[in-house]
C-alpha distance (Angstrom), angle and dihedral (degrees) to the residues before:
residue distance angle dihedral
M1 . . .
I2 3.79 . .
R3 3.80 123.5 .
F4 3.80 113.8 -151.6
H5 3.79 125.2 -146.8
G6 3.79 103.4 -163.2
N7 3.78 129.3 -8.6
P8 3.80 121.3 -48.6
P9 2.94 144.3 -78.8
C10 3.80 92.2 77.3
P11 3.82 119.4 -161.8
I12 3.82 91.3 -170.9
A13 3.81 134.2 53.8
V14 3.82 123.5 -172.0
V15 3.82 120.4 -155.8
H16 3.80 116.0 -153.4
G17 3.78 127.9 -135.3
G18 3.79 134.5 -120.8
P19 2.89 117.1 67.9
G20 3.77 85.9 -112.7
G21 3.82 98.8 19.0
I22 3.78 91.5 117.9
G23 3.79 110.6 -168.4
S24 3.81 95.7 4.6
A25 3.83 91.2 133.0
A26 3.82 93.8 57.8
A27 3.81 94.6 102.7
L28 3.81 90.8 49.4
A29 3.81 92.1 48.9
E30 3.80 92.7 48.4
E31 3.79 93.4 46.8
L32 3.80 90.1 50.7
R33 3.79 89.8 51.6
I34 3.80 91.8 52.3
R35 3.80 98.3 41.5
L36 3.80 100.3 39.0
R37 3.80 96.5 31.7
K38 3.77 89.0 -132.3
S39 3.79 128.7 126.4
V40 3.80 113.4 -111.3
A41 3.80 130.2 -157.1
E42 3.80 119.5 -146.4
P43 3.84 110.0 -162.1
L44 3.80 110.7 -155.9
Q45 3.79 120.2 -145.4
S46 3.81 120.1 -128.7
Q47 3.82 107.4 158.1
N48 3.80 131.5 94.2
S49 3.80 104.2 -140.5
I50 3.79 134.3 54.7
H51 3.80 92.5 -120.5
A52 3.81 92.0 51.8
L53 3.82 93.1 44.1
T54 3.81 90.7 50.8
D55 3.80 90.5 49.3
E56 3.79 89.5 48.7
L57 3.82 94.2 50.2
C58 3.82 92.7 46.5
T59 3.80 88.9 51.8
Q60 3.81 91.6 47.3
I61 3.81 95.5 51.8
Q62 3.81 90.2 49.3
Q63 3.79 92.6 61.1
P64 3.83 114.8 117.8
E65 3.82 91.9 -118.2
L66 3.83 89.3 69.0
E67 3.79 124.5 73.3
N68 3.78 118.4 -113.4
P69 2.96 112.6 -106.0
L70 3.80 104.1 18.0
L71 3.79 142.3 -179.7
L72 3.82 107.2 -98.7
I73 3.81 117.4 -158.5
G74 3.80 121.6 -170.2
H75 3.80 126.2 -172.0
S76 3.82 123.9 -156.5
W77 3.83 108.3 -44.2
G78 3.82 84.7 4.9
A79 3.83 88.2 64.8
W80 3.80 89.0 61.7
L81 3.81 92.5 45.3
A82 3.81 91.4 48.1
A83 3.82 88.4 52.2
F84 3.82 90.9 51.1
A85 3.80 88.9 53.1
A86 3.82 91.7 45.9
E87 3.80 89.5 54.3
R88 3.83 91.7 47.2
C89 3.83 100.3 43.4
P90 3.84 108.4 14.5
E91 3.81 93.0 158.7
R92 3.83 89.5 71.9
I93 3.83 95.4 53.2
R94 3.79 124.2 68.3
R95 3.81 95.0 178.9
L96 3.81 136.5 5.9
I97 3.82 121.7 -146.7
L98 3.81 118.1 -164.1
I99 3.82 115.6 -160.0
G100 3.80 119.1 -171.3
C101 3.80 90.8 -13.9
P102 3.84 112.6 -168.8
P103 3.83 116.2 -122.2
L104 3.79 117.2 -80.8
R105 3.78 91.4 -140.7
K106 3.78 124.6 50.3
K107 3.81 111.2 -85.9
E108 3.77 121.9 -168.4
G109 3.77 123.7 -147.6
M110 3.82 103.8 41.0
E111 3.79 92.8 114.9
A112 3.80 90.1 47.7
V113 3.81 89.8 53.7
R114 3.80 90.7 52.3
L115 3.79 93.7 47.9
E116 3.78 91.6 48.4
R117 3.81 90.2 56.1
L118 3.80 94.4 51.5
P119 3.82 124.1 82.4
Q120 3.78 116.2 -107.2
D121 3.81 96.6 -99.7
S122 3.82 90.6 51.1
R123 3.81 91.3 49.8
I124 3.79 90.1 54.7
R125 3.79 90.4 47.0
Y126 3.81 91.3 48.1
R127 3.83 92.9 54.2
M128 3.80 92.0 46.1
L129 3.81 92.9 49.7
K130 3.78 92.5 47.2
D131 3.80 89.8 54.3
Q132 3.82 92.3 46.6
L133 3.80 92.0 48.0
L134 3.79 91.3 67.0
R135 3.81 93.5 48.3
T136 3.81 101.3 48.3
R137 3.79 134.9 70.2
G138 3.78 139.6 -165.2
E139 3.78 123.6 14.5
E140 3.80 92.7 -16.3
Q141 3.80 89.2 60.5
N142 3.81 90.3 50.1
K143 3.83 90.3 52.0
I144 3.80 91.3 52.0
F145 3.80 90.3 46.0
R146 3.81 89.5 52.6
E147 3.82 93.9 51.4
L148 3.80 91.5 45.8
A149 3.81 90.2 50.7
H150 3.82 90.1 51.6
L151 3.82 90.6 54.0
C152 3.80 90.2 49.7
D153 3.80 89.2 49.3
R154 3.82 90.6 53.9
A155 3.80 90.1 52.6
D156 3.80 93.6 44.3
L157 3.83 97.2 52.9
Y158 3.80 119.5 85.2
E159 3.82 94.3 -161.8
P160 3.81 121.6 -18.5
A161 3.79 116.7 -127.6
D162 3.80 116.2 -106.2
D163 3.81 97.9 -123.2
L164 3.79 102.4 44.3
P165 3.81 113.7 154.1
D166 3.78 119.0 -126.6
E167 3.79 107.3 -93.4
T168 3.78 117.0 -146.5
F169 3.76 117.2 178.6
R170 3.78 137.6 144.4
Y171 3.79 123.6 -93.0
D172 3.79 118.1 -151.0
A173 3.81 110.6 -170.5
P174 3.85 96.2 179.5
M175 3.82 89.4 54.8
Y176 3.79 89.3 50.4
F177 3.80 94.5 52.1
R178 3.81 95.3 44.7
V179 3.79 96.9 44.4
W180 3.79 100.7 35.7
G181 3.79 91.7 49.5
E182 3.80 88.7 55.2
A183 3.81 91.4 45.1
E184 3.81 91.5 52.3
L185 3.80 89.4 54.0
M186 3.81 89.8 51.2
R187 3.79 89.6 51.5
S188 3.81 96.0 47.4
S189 3.83 92.6 46.1
G190 3.81 94.0 49.9
A191 3.81 92.8 -116.8
L192 3.80 91.1 116.8
E193 3.79 93.3 54.2
T194 3.81 89.9 46.4
C195 3.81 90.2 54.7
F196 3.80 91.4 53.8
R197 3.79 92.1 45.8
N198 3.81 88.9 52.9
L199 3.80 94.6 56.5
S200 3.79 114.0 124.7
V201 3.82 99.0 -176.6
P202 3.84 123.6 86.3
V203 3.82 111.2 -90.9
A204 3.81 131.6 -157.3
M205 3.81 126.9 -175.9
I206 3.80 128.7 -149.6
H207 3.79 115.3 -172.0
G208 3.79 137.6 166.3
D209 3.80 119.9 -127.3
Y210 3.84 88.8 -136.4
D211 3.81 94.5 50.4
P212 3.83 110.1 121.3
H213 3.82 86.9 -143.9
P214 3.81 97.9 82.6
A215 3.79 116.1 -129.1
E216 3.80 89.3 -145.8
G217 3.79 86.7 69.3
V218 3.81 89.8 67.0
F219 3.80 116.7 16.7
P220 3.83 100.8 57.9
I221 3.81 89.8 52.1
L222 3.80 92.6 50.3
R223 3.81 92.6 43.2
E224 3.81 91.6 49.8
S225 3.79 91.0 52.2
G226 3.82 92.7 43.8
K227 3.81 93.6 -118.3
C228 3.81 102.7 119.8
S229 3.79 117.3 69.3
E230 3.82 97.2 175.9
F231 3.80 133.6 30.3
H232 3.80 120.2 -173.9
L233 3.82 118.4 -172.7
L234 3.80 110.8 -166.8
K235 3.79 118.2 -149.5
R236 3.82 120.6 -130.4
C237 3.79 89.6 9.7
G238 3.78 133.6 130.0
H239 3.79 133.9 -166.4
T240 3.83 99.5 -55.3
P241 3.83 108.4 45.1
W242 3.82 95.9 -175.4
R243 3.82 88.7 63.0
E244 3.80 95.7 49.2
K245 3.81 123.1 107.2
Y246 3.79 98.0 -146.3
A247 3.80 103.4 30.3
R248 3.79 107.0 38.1
E249 3.83 96.7 88.9
E250 3.79 92.2 50.9
F251 3.80 89.2 44.8
F252 3.80 94.0 55.8
R253 3.80 91.2 43.3
I254 3.82 89.1 56.5
L255 3.81 92.0 48.3
A256 3.81 90.4 50.7
E257 3.81 89.3 53.2
E258 3.79 92.0 47.1
L259 3.80 90.8 52.4
E260 3.81 89.8 57.1
R261 3.82 95.8 49.4
């Protein structure tokens, strides 16, 4: 399924994070439509393996409602998925933008950073929810996953913008466990890094200096392999720049420039 913000054809597609945060890029897509006056496609993920998700995204960006080639933007886990698609069908993508891309090699300490940023009662709640998440199933598991994601979001934001819209999207915990487990194996085996090194499309990175996913886990690898043409480090910015009070204007200015490249 693809959700459209504006009337096709769409020169931009935005890939949401997670895995299992279905529709979490809606606010970004809508804000891009308003600010850039361009139609934006929001491909929604529905599969439970990396191979199937990559197939799905490649099929989605080949639909006639999307321009060929297009600007493909991936956020968080969506940055990895967008890269998988760019490796599989590079002829459909003129430029790849990675926002808050997780490290390509295993980095310890990200959870500790998040916990340190949360107040004591939220830390206790976080640990309890994480334990419950593994012992529940069905809709109850999705509810726990949602609350845990909200706590992570609190830790990942430097300072939320004043006028943020209410975001309602679907959480799919089984998708998260199936896909993220596979992604972790790709990272530990080196297959993930190989995929990024194999990219043939131009790549730009946008990263917040407060993001617990360290930029040094991605950019030096891409720079060394000659794959990243632009790196933008946003000050006073966490994992989701479009929701940040101090960085969002600079973030959208950068995206506007990238669209014109």
